C-alpha positions as CSV (number, residue, x, y, z in Angstrom):
1,X,-33.6,5.6,0.4
2,X,-37.0,3.9,0.2
3,X,-38.4,1.7,-2.5
4,X,-41.9,1.0,-3.0
5,X,-43.2,-2.1,-4.5
6,X,-46.7,-1.6,-6.2
7,X,-49.5,-3.7,-5.0
8,X,-53.0,-4.4,-6.1
9,X,-56.1,-2.9,-4.6
10,X,-58.5,-5.9,-3.9
11,X,-61.3,-4.0,-1.9
12,X,-62.2,-0.5,-1.2
13,X,-63.9,0.2,2.2
14,X,-65.2,3.9,2.7
15,X,-61.9,6.0,2.8
16,X,-59.5,2.9,2.7
17,X,-58.5,-0.1,0.7
18,X,-57.1,-3.3,1.0
19,X,-53.8,-3.6,-1.2
20,X,-52.3,-7.2,-1.8
21,X,-48.7,-7.7,-2.3
22,X,-48.7,-11.2,-3.9
23,X,-50.4,-12.9,-0.9
24,X,-49.8,-10.3,1.9
25,X,-52.6,-7.7,2.4
26,X,-52.3,-4.5,3.9
27,X,-54.5,-1.5,4.7
28,X,-54.0,1.9,3.3
29,X,-55.8,4.9,3.5
30,X,-57.5,6.1,0.0
31,X,-56.9,9.7,-1.0
32,X,-57.7,9.6,-4.4
33,X,-61.3,8.6,-5.1
34,X,-60.4,7.5,-8.6
35,X,-58.6,4.4,-7.6
36,X,-60.6,1.4,-8.1
37,X,-60.5,-2.3,-7.3
38,X,-58.1,-3.9,-9.7
39,X,-55.8,-0.8,-9.7
40,X,-52.2,-1.0,-9.0
41,X,-50.8,1.4,-6.4
42,X,-48.0,2.7,-4.6
43,X,-48.4,3.0,-0.8
44,X,-46.3,5.0,1.4
45,X,-46.7,5.5,5.4
46,X,-50.2,3.8,5.0
47,X,-51.3,6.2,2.5
48,X,-51.9,5.4,-1.2
49,X,-49.7,8.1,-2.9
50,X,-50.0,7.0,-6.6
51,X,-51.7,4.8,-9.1
52,X,-49.5,3.0,-11.3
53,X,-50.4,1.7,-14.9
54,X,-50.8,-2.1,-14.9
55,X,-48.0,-3.1,-17.2
56,X,-45.6,-0.8,-15.4
57,X,-46.7,-2.5,-11.8
58,X,-46.2,-5.9,-13.2
59,X,-42.8,-5.1,-14.6
60,X,-41.8,-3.7,-11.1
61,X,-43.0,-6.6,-9.4
62,X,-41.2,-9.1,-11.6
63,X,-38.0,-7.4,-11.3
64,X,-38.2,-7.0,-7.5
65,X,-39.0,-10.9,-7.6
66,X,-36.1,-11.3,-9.6
67,X,-33.6,-9.4,-7.3
68,X,-35.1,-11.4,-4.1
69,X,-34.4,-14.6,-5.9
70,X,-30.8,-13.9,-6.8
71,X,-30.0,-12.3,-3.4
72,X,-29.7,-15.8,-1.5
């Protein structure tokens, strides 16, 4: 099973984007031209596959952070 944590698009470059995962930035290929800087997205295999509403993205990120904090 694979879990995807949303990241925030911080830069659009041609057919690619830079996605920020709370300080860790990664490049992903942009398939949906409607995605803009500031949007939250889900990336799989270096492809942006889904745009996520900001409220849902922040809830998912906070939940993930809680899990990681309680893991140790």
